N, C-alpha and C positions, 0 to 999 in steps of 0.2 A: 504494500500500500504506500502510495506517495502522496504526501500532503502539501498543499500550496498555501502558505500562510499569508494570504492577502484577500481582502474582501472581494466578492464576486462582482460587485458594481453593476449588476444588471439593471437596465431600465425596465419600467413597467411594461413597455410595449414588447419586450423580448421574452417575458416570462410566459410559460404555459402552465396549465393546471387549474383545476377548479378553485383550490384554496387561494392561489395568488390573484385570481380574477376578482375576488371579493375584497381584497385589501385596498385601502385608500393609497394614494400616491405617497404620502408621507410615511405610512406604515410600511409600505413595500420598500421604500428607500432604507428605512431603519432596519428592516429584516435582512435586506441584502448585505448590509454592513457586517452582520453577525456571521455570515456564511464564509467558511474556510474550506473550499473544496478539496477532497482527497480522491486520488485515483486508485481504483481497485481493479485487479485482474478478475477474470471469470472464476466462479466457484469459490468465492471468499465469503465466509459467514461473518457479518459485522455486528449483529446482535442476536442473542439467543433466548429462546423461550425460557422463562423462569429467572433470567438474569435481572438484577436490580436495574431499574431504569436510570439512564445517565444522560440521554440526549434524544432529541427528535432528529430525523434524518431526511434531508431533501434530496431527491433524485434529480440531478441536473442533466445527466446523460446515462443511457443504459437501461437495463432491466433487472429486476430483483424478484426472486421467488420467495413468497411468504408461505410458511408451512407450520404445522403443529405436529407434535409427536404423541403417540399413545404410551401407556405405561410399559408395554412390551416391546417398544422400540420401533413400531411402525410409524411411517410418516405420511401425513395427508397434506398435499399441496393445496393451498387456499386460492391464491391468485398470483398474477404477475403484476407487480408495480412498475410503473414506467416514468419517464421524464415528466416532471411537474408534480408527482406524488410526494406527500410528506408523511413519514411513518413515525409511529410512537406517540401520537397526539394524546390518546386517551390515557396511556400510561404516564406520560409526563404531567398531565393534569391531576391524576389521582395519586401518583407516587407509587403505584403498584408495579410489580415486575413485568417485563415484556411478556405478552401472551402469545407470541409467535416468534419464529426465527426468520431472519432476513439473510438471503444468500444471493450474490450476484450471479446472473446467468451468462453475462458477457462482460467485457471491459466496461467499467462504469465510472462515472464521476458523481460523487455523493458528498453533500455538505452536512456534517453533524453539527448540531447546535446544542450546547449543553443545556440540560433541563433548567438550571437556575437562570441562565441567560434568556431562555425562552419565556420563563415566567415573568422575568423583569420586562421583557418586551410587551407582554400582555398587560402588565401594570401601566406601562407608558402609553399603550394604545388600546383602551378598553373596547373600541370599535372592532378590533380584530377578533374578539370573542365570537362575533357573529360568523366570521369566516371559519373559525375553528369548529363551532357547533355544526355548521353546514357540511364541513368536510367529514366530521365524524359520522354524521347522518348518511352521507354518501357511502362511506366505507361500510356502514352497517347494512345498507341496501345491497351492496356487493356481496357481503357475507351471507345475507338471506338468499340471494340468488344462487350462491354456491350450495347452500343447504337444500334449496329446492331441486337443484340438479342431482344432488346425491340421494336425497331422501324420497323424492316424489317421482323420479324416473324409474320405470319398471325394469329396464334392461340396460346392459352395458352399451349397446349401440345407441339407445336413446340418450343415455347420459353423455356419450361422446358427441353426438350430434348437437345437443344443447350447449356443451362446452365450446365446440368449434364456432357456433353461432355467437356466443358471448364474446369470444376472442375477436371474431370478425367485427362485431359491433364496436369494440374498443379500437380496432385498427381504423375503422371508418371515422370514428370520432376524432382521431388524431391525424386524419388525412392520408392514411396508408392504404386505402381501398380495402379489398377483401383478402389481401395476402396475409398468411399466417406465419409467424416466426418459426424457426426450426427448433424443435425439442426432440429428444429421444423418445421412443415409444415407452420406455420405462418411466420417464419423467411425466409424460402425458397420463400414464396409468395412475400416477400418484395424485392426480387431480380428481379422478372419478372412483377411486377405491377399487381398482381392478388390477389384473395382471398385465405384464408387457405382452404376453402372447395374445391376450384378448384384444388389446389395442391393435396389434399387427393384423389380426384376422379381420377386425372391424374396418380398419382403414382400407384394407384390400377390397372388402365388400363395397365400401363407399366409392372407391375408385372404379370398380366394375359397373356401378350404377350411375357413374358420372356425377356423383354428388361432390366429389373433390377431384382435383387434378394435381399433379406434381411436376415441377420443373426443378430437377436436381433434388435438393432437400427442402425446397420451398413449396408449401401447400397453398392452394388457391381454391376458393369456393366459387365455382362458375355460376351456380344458380341457387341463391340463398332461399328462394321460395320452396324449391324442391327439398332442400335439406331441412327447412323448417317444418314442412309437411311430414317428413320422416321422423323428426324429433317429437312431434305431437301425435304420431299415429298410434 
């Protein structure tokens, strides 16, 4: 990990993410001064479930896998956090340990902001509490969607179809179209609580039915309506 000890100095116009879009110009300027970006290589765990909270983390570039672990060591992947996401908000407000683990999926640029500094920021800018509560509500909505995928889908193919549609929605919201980033089949399996072999068989079935296509390791959904019909069949 390589840390750059200088403020990010980003202007409001250049920031992405729901949280930052809710901040006033003065709050955003003050927030940016607190950011000291650090470079992380792929597959680096930078906070761990159960660890005492020490900071919030702003993803400036890259992708982060958020996961939880069971008592017997099994891991369930919750979601992929991306540029503009801020992690550790609820824990920093409550002082409770991190309730999940964050691990980089690729080379990433992340700015940790120490909890005490973040709380001082909120004291200086009470208006920022609105942005915090809306971001926490957004993250809760995402968590409920994940639970819906896992708990209410009747089969592994249905779970996978729902998951791919959710990822595609996120790509479209960030201007990436319907292209889906590359993960191993084992990593995808961790999002829907199934095996790598099941994911491999299901993706092959989706490909044969023209629900997904592949260019190298890049997956594309050519017809979202068809995949949505399959997900809700």
